[in-house]
C-alpha positions, 0 to 999 in steps of 0.5 A: 500500499505504502508504495502506490502511495508514493506512485500516487504521490509522484504523478500528482505531483507531476500533475501540479508542475504540468498543468499550466504548461498547456495554457503557457503554450497558447498565450507563448502561440498567440503572442508569437503570431502563431494562433493557427498552429494551436490544434495542432501544439493542444492534439499533440499537448493531450497525445503527450499526456496519454503516452505519458499516462499510459508509461506510469500505468504500465509501470505499475501495478495499478489496474483500471477498469472500463468506467475509469478509462471512460472518464479519463477520456470524458475529462481529457476531452472535457479539458481539451475543448476549454483549451481549445476555447482558451486558445480561440479567446486568445487569438481573437484578441482577448487579454490573458488576464481576463481570459485564463481567469475564467477559464480558471473561475469557470472550472472551478465554479462549475466543479464547486457547484456542481458537488454541492448541488449534483453531487450532494458533497458536504463542503467541510473548512477545508473544501470552503478554504481551498475555494476561497484561496481559490479565488483570492488566487484568481483575483490576484493573478488577473489584477496583475 
């Protein structure tokens, strides 16, 4: 069990670091007047993520079932679409200080609302602190 926790922690740290790299690339492409390449960039970014996940899975003793694969595919597709629309907004001259907080804040709001209303999740003190810090971070970053 301890081995699985170590693998999980390592993968979560990689996800934490890699999380912002995709949107950062969209901004770089826009700033360099290369917006036409955003679809290819996103395709290869997500394809690389899929290969990385498969390698991590093959290197561990973890096994997945069809439901988990379907959920992961749906989440990946939703993420891809969100990034594509963010790239589209950037390529149509929406400033990054507006596009990125809306993208991130929209996701935060949607997930929190769905969890509370659809799944009847109870938000404890740590959840409230996390939501509050997320909102504060979004406001701070968009003001910069």
